[in-house]
N, C-alpha and C positions, 0 to 999 in steps of 0.2 A: 488581791485575788488569791484564791486557794490553789491556783495552778500556774505552772510555767510551761510555755509552749515547748514541745519536744522534750520536756524533762519529766513532768509528772505533777501529781497533786501533792501539796504539802501534807495533807492529811485526808483520810476518808472518814466521812461521818457514818455513824451507824445508821441503820434504817430507822431505828426508833428516835435517834436525834434528829434526823431529817424530817420525820413525820411530825415531831413535836414543833419544830420551827415552822413547818407548814401550817399545822392546825391552829396554833395560837394566833396566827395572823389572818385566818379566814374569818369573814363576818357573815352572819345570817342575812339573807336578802330582805329588803323592806318593800319589794315591789310585788303587786298582785294584779290579777284581773278576775273579772266575774264571768263564769261560764255556766252553760246549762249542765245540770247534773249528768244528763245523758251524754255529754261530751267531755266528761272529766276523767275518763279512764287514764291511768298512769300519770296523773298529775298529783301534786302534793297540796294538801289542804293548808290554807293560809291561817286558819283559825279553827277553834273548836266549833263544830256544827251541831246544833241542838234540834231535838224533835219538836215539831210544831203541834203535836197532839199525842194523846195516848194511843199506843198500838199494842193490842187491838183497841178499838174505840170503846168496846163494851165486851162483856163476857160472851164468848162464842163457842159453838160446838166444834170439836176437832174430829168427829166421827159422824157417820150416818147412823141415826138411831132414834131415841125417844127422850125428850126432856122430861124429867120427873122430879118429885121431891124425894131426896135420899131416905127420909124417914119412912116413906110409904113402901119402899122396896127393901127395907132392912131385913136380912135373913132369907131373901129369895134364893132358891136353888132348884135344880131339876126335880128334886123330891119334895120341894115346898114352893111351888109356883105361886106367884102373887098376881091376882087379876086387877087391872086398872082400866080406865076408859080413855080412849083417844079423843081429843076434843079439837084438833086442828093440825095444821101443817106449816112449817117454816122452811123455805128454801135458802140456799147459800146467799149471804148478804142481806137477807130479808129480816124485817122486824115484825113482831106481832103484838097486837094490843090485848090478846087474851092473857089472863092471869091464871096460872096453874093453881088449882085447889087440891084438897085431899083426894087421893086415889085417882088423879088425872094425869094424862100424858099428852105431849104434842110431838108428832112426827117431825124430826128435824134433820137437816142435811149439813154436811161439813161446811162450816163458815156461817151458818145461821146464828142469829142473835139469841142467846138463852132467854126464854120468856120469863117474865116476872113470876115469882112464886117457886120456880124450879131452881135446883142447885146442883144438878148433875145430869149426865146423859148416859142412858143405857145403850150399849151397842146393839144394833139390829140383830146380829147373830146370837145375842144372849136373850132373845125374846121369841115368842110365838104369837102370831096374830090371827085373829078371826074377826073380820069386819072391823068394827070400832072397839073390839075388846082385845086387850093386850095381856099376854101371860109373860111375866118377867121371871126368867129362870136363873138370874144371877144378881146378887145384891150390888148396889152402886153406892159408892161413898161420896161425900160432899165434895163438889168440884172435880170429880173424876170425869175425864174426857172433856174437860172445859178449858179453854184458854182464857185466862182472866184478863180483865181490862187493865191495860198498861203493863202486863207482865213482860212484854218484849221491850218496849220503851215507854216510859212515862213522859208526858209533856215536859219539855225543858231538860230531859236527859241528854247527855253527850252521845251523839251517834258515831261521829268520828272525831278524833283529836287532831289538834294542829300538828302538821308535819306528816300526817298519814298519806302513804302512797295509795291512791284510790284504785281498788280492785273491783271486779264485777259485783261481788257480794256487797261491797260498800254502796254501790249505786242502787242495788235493790233495797237496801235498808234506808237510804236517804229518800228515795222516791216514796217508799211506804210510809215514811214519817212526814210526808208533805213538803219536802225540800225540793225545789225545782231549780234553784240557782245557788251557786256558792263561790266563795273566793278561793282561788288557787294561786300558788306562787307562779309568777311569770317564769317561763323556762330560762335556765341559765344560758346566756349567750357566750359561746366559746369559739374564739377565732383560732384557726389552724393555719400555720405557715410552714412550708417546707423550704429548706435552704440547701443550695448546692448547684454549682454551675453545670454539673454533670447530669442533672435531672431533667426529665421531660415528662409531659403528660401522655397517657396512652393515646395513640392516634397521631401524635406529632411526627412529622417526617424527618426531623433533624436527628442526628446521632445522639446517643445518650442512654442513660439508665431510666427506665420507667419508674416514676415515683409511686410506689405501692403503699408507703407508710402513711401518707396523708389521707388517701381514701379509706384506709383501715381505721384511722383514728376518727375520721368524720362519721363513719358507719357506727363505731362504738358510741359516739356521742348521741346519735339518733336512737340507738338501742337503749341508752341510759339517761333518758329524760332531760336531754339538753337540746339546744338549738345551735347547730354548728354554723360557723361563718367561714367559708372557704376563701382564704386570702392567697391561695396559689403558691407558686414556686418563686423564690428569690435567689438570684445568683450570688456567688460568694463575693459580695461588694459591701463593705462596711456601711456606706451611706444608704444603700438601698435597703439593707436589713434594718437599719435604724428607722427609716421612713415607714417601712411596713409595720414595724413594731408600734410606732406612734399611732398609726391608724387603728391597729388592733386594740391597743389600750383604751382608746377613746370610745370604742363601740362594744366592748366586751366586759363580761364578768370574770372571764378567765382566758388566758392566752396559752396556747400550746404551740411551741416551735420545735421543729424536728431538724436534726442534722447540725453540724458545725459546733458541737458542744465539747469536742474532745481537745487534743493537745497540739494538733497540727497548725501549720502556718495559715491554713485556709479555714480554720475553725474560729469564725468571727462572731458567733452569736453571743458568747459572754462579754466580749468587748462592746458590742452594740447595746446589750442590756445595761451594762454598768454606765454607759455614757448618757442614757436617757431616763432610766428608772430610778426612783428614790423610794426606799433605801437601797434598792438594787438587789444583788445576789446575796442570799442568806445561807444557801447551801450549794456546794458544787463538788461532786465527787462523793459517791456513796458506796459503802462496803457491801455491795450486792453483785451477784452474777445471774444473768447478764445485766447491763444497764448501769455500770459503775460511773459513767460520765454524766449521769442525770444531774440536773441543777434546778434550784428553786430560787425565784426572785419575786419581788413585789414592786409595783409602782403605786404608792399609796395603798389602797385596799385591794388592788387588782393583782391577783397571783399570775405569775408567768412560770410555766413548767417547761424546762429545756430538756428535751429527750433525744436519744440517739435517732439517726436516720435509718439505722438498721431496724427492720420491722419487728423482729422478735424482742429485741431490747426495748423498743418503743412500746410494744404491747404490754410487757411486764411492768415497766415503770409508770406508764399512763394509768393502768388499772390500779396500781398501788396508791397513787396520790389522788386520782379522780374520785374514787369511792369516798375518801375522806372529805374531799371538797363537797360532794353531794350531801353528805350527812349534815355538815354544818350549814351550808348554803340554804337548804330546805328545812333545817331544824328537824331532821327525821332520824329514824333508826332503820337502816336497810336490812332486808332479809339477809341472813348469813349465807355465805357461799357454800353450796352443797359439798359435803366431804364424805369420804368413804375410807374404811381401813382395809388394808390389803398386805399381802406378803411380797416383799421385794425379791425379784428373781435373780439379782446379782448384787455384789457389793458395790456401794457407791460412796467414795470418799468425798470429804468437803474441806476446802482450804480453811485454815483457822481464821477466825474473825470475820468471815464472809457469810452473808445470808444468800443462799443459793435457791434459785427457782428452776427446778428441773422438769422439763417436759417428759411426760410418761404416757405409756399405754396402760389402761386399766382393762384387764381381761377377766371375765367371769368364767371359771372352769368348774364344773359341777357346783358345789356350794361355796367355793373359795373365790376370792378376788386376788389376782396376781397383778403385781406392779412391775412393769418393765421400763426402766429408764431409757430414754432416747439419748439426748446429749445436752450438756450444759453449755458448751461453747457453740459458736456458730450463730451469731446474732442476726445474720442475714439469711439464715436457712429457713424459709417460710414453711417448708414441708414438715419441720419439727412441731409447728403449731397445728397444721392440718392433719397430720398423722396422730398427734397426741390427743387424748381425751381427758387428760388430767395434768395438774402441776403439783409436784412434791416440793414443799418448802423446807429447807434445811437451815435451822437457825445458826447464828454466829458461834454459839458455844458448843456446837456439835462437830465432831470430826467425821460425820457421815454415818452410814448404816451398813451393817453386814448383810450378806445374803440371808434370806429368810426372815429378816427383821419385819415386824409389823409396823407399818407407817400410815400416817394420815395423808390423803391426797385430795386436792380440790378438783371437783369434776367440772370439765369444760365442754364435753361432748358426750353423746350416748356411749354407754359401756359396751364393749365387745363381748360376745359370748362364743365359746368354743365347746365342742362336744368332748366327751370322755375319751374318744379315740384319737384325738389330736396328739401328734408326737411332740410338737413344740409350738411356741406362741410367737415366734419371730415373723 
């Protein structure tokens, strides 16, 4: 093991080393289910999905106006109006058997099929009408105001690629292309276990500390495209932890276990993991603050993330590794975390060789963004997460930032705004 109880870790892995060990062992899921397209929001496509037909199915008008032959209205202008005859009407979605001939027009509405013989649509506002006579006041070029057959999607085109996180506009496109069902990855099943004899669930009458970390992680899983399995609290007993881990490994794609990962005599999780998981622990002790006691293990292809029981440290380390798990498990590219640049309100040093995740307040004042660091320590101080609306990441090779430095910050909550009369931002 990389640790000695009550003494410390032999070494701390860099964040990049830990991520590499984690990512190289994760495997893409092979499990899928078939769902209705209308029920596929926030699921990941299991395969490329192709259009069943051309979209649009034929040339269609994109405006209300008159279908004509472009050659018949060439050179038309207010000073040189061209008169042609109206020979019919086509409504949205309608087809017509009429064939446009020389100096003829058909009244057409948005979505109407372009009649044979015509090749453009003059907008209604560029014409003057008297009964069945039309004065065209502006020339119209070939295919102007026309949506061409298949210009959106041709039959067999890829509508969404494998691994796509399905958003509302994807559903609109899929339905338009005649796709009513599709294969999506089955949701990742993630078991969550809390350890600690001192813990209790909210509402329990016994003395103890309410377990807030497990509900937080379960909520994060629900928010991030996974199916959480709540395996509850386990007291600090090696055999009970081992038994709960065995169950979790059998029913999960990923196991998250909180608490008991540090160096104390009651920190039994690493011992339990090593006794039942093969190859077991691959990383334990990471050069990051908070969450330096984070560990990574595997039982076969099932990853086990060991994180602190303190909620802030758990939040930081869980997000760091779970995003990488999602990308590989679903074969996807996730949207980048939103970032903003701002001016640091005070100097913030960083320990050498440590990657720090600093909770900050982002304040918009006039046209500037100000970054106010909260605190780096205090892994159990939940208010630093609720008060913060951003996280500033300071890399290992940085000694920190001076006051007024321009820094990048990940946005976690809406940005505060203060008016120009504000005296301070604290």
